[in-house]
One Martini backbone bead per residue (centre of mass of N, CA, C, O) as a GRO file, in nm:
protein
   65
    1MET     BB    1   6.304   0.029  -1.252
    2SER     BB    2   6.299  -0.274  -1.354
    3LYS     BB    3   6.300  -0.406  -1.065
    4GLU     BB    4   6.014  -0.309  -0.983
    5LYS     BB    5   5.860  -0.468  -1.201
    6LEU     BB    6   5.963  -0.751  -1.123
    7TYR     BB    7   5.848  -0.750  -0.837
    8GLY     BB    8   5.548  -0.725  -0.919
    9LEU     BB    9   5.545  -0.991  -1.085
   10ALA     BB   10   5.623  -1.180  -0.854
   11VAL     BB   11   5.384  -1.122  -0.675
   12ALA     BB   12   5.162  -1.195  -0.886
   13GLN     BB   13   5.253  -1.491  -0.916
   14LYS     BB   14   5.208  -1.579  -0.626
   15ILE     BB   15   4.906  -1.507  -0.607
   16PHE     BB   16   4.816  -1.684  -0.845
   17GLY     BB   17   4.921  -1.950  -0.722
   18ILE     BB   18   4.734  -1.948  -0.475
   19ILE     BB   19   4.466  -1.942  -0.628
   20VAL     BB   20   4.507  -2.203  -0.796
   21MET     BB   21   4.547  -2.391  -0.555
   22ILE     BB   22   4.275  -2.348  -0.419
   23ILE     BB   23   4.104  -2.446  -0.655
   24GLY     BB   24   4.225  -2.732  -0.675
   25ILE     BB   25   4.163  -2.829  -0.390
   26SER     BB   26   3.850  -2.777  -0.394
   27MET     BB   27   3.792  -2.954  -0.643
   28SER     BB   28   3.892  -3.221  -0.528
   29TYR     BB   29   3.737  -3.236  -0.262
   30TYR     BB   30   3.439  -3.205  -0.366
   31THR     BB   31   3.451  -3.440  -0.567
   32TYR     BB   32   3.529  -3.667  -0.366
   33ASN     BB   33   3.271  -3.622  -0.178
   34ASN     BB   34   3.084  -3.608  -0.477
   35VAL     BB   35   3.078  -3.845  -0.693
   36GLU     BB   36   2.777  -3.881  -0.768
   37ALA     BB   37   2.733  -3.587  -0.878
   38ALA     BB   38   2.952  -3.608  -1.113
   39GLY     BB   39   2.987  -3.889  -1.213
   40LEU     BB   40   3.181  -3.960  -1.491
   41GLY     BB   41   3.360  -3.680  -1.425
   42ALA     BB   42   3.525  -3.723  -1.159
   43ASN     BB   43   3.813  -3.798  -1.252
   44PHE     BB   44   3.860  -3.541  -1.414
   45PHE     BB   45   3.826  -3.334  -1.178
   46ILE     BB   46   4.045  -3.448  -0.997
   47ALA     BB   47   4.281  -3.421  -1.199
   48THR     BB   48   4.249  -3.117  -1.242
   49GLY     BB   49   4.296  -3.036  -0.944
   50ILE     BB   50   4.582  -3.155  -0.923
   51ALA     BB   51   4.702  -2.984  -1.154
   52LEU     BB   52   4.642  -2.707  -1.026
   53THR     BB   53   4.802  -2.753  -0.769
   54THR     BB   54   5.074  -2.793  -0.905
   55LEU     BB   55   5.084  -2.523  -1.051
   56GLY     BB   56   5.068  -2.345  -0.791
   57VAL     BB   57   5.335  -2.452  -0.668
   58VAL     BB   58   5.518  -2.370  -0.900
   59LEU     BB   59   5.451  -2.062  -0.890
   60ILE     BB   60   5.564  -2.025  -0.603
   61ILE     BB   61   5.865  -2.146  -0.638
   62VAL     BB   62   5.934  -1.985  -0.869
   63ARG     BB   63   6.161  -1.773  -1.014
   64THR     BB   64   6.199  -1.432  -1.096
   65LYS     BB   65   6.410  -1.233  -1.317
   0.00000   0.00000   0.00000
């Protein structure tokens, strides 16, 4: 019974990681292409997008026990 719950959590973690990674990639891409529109906060948004992408990759790779 407990293994089924862990399997569901592992799948949810992988899906959440994919979603976070997609958000980070799109955030970095669109900010990089429109640096003038972002103004002074462009570097912050690009760095945040890269951090979200890294977090998404880590969530996908890490195993749930």
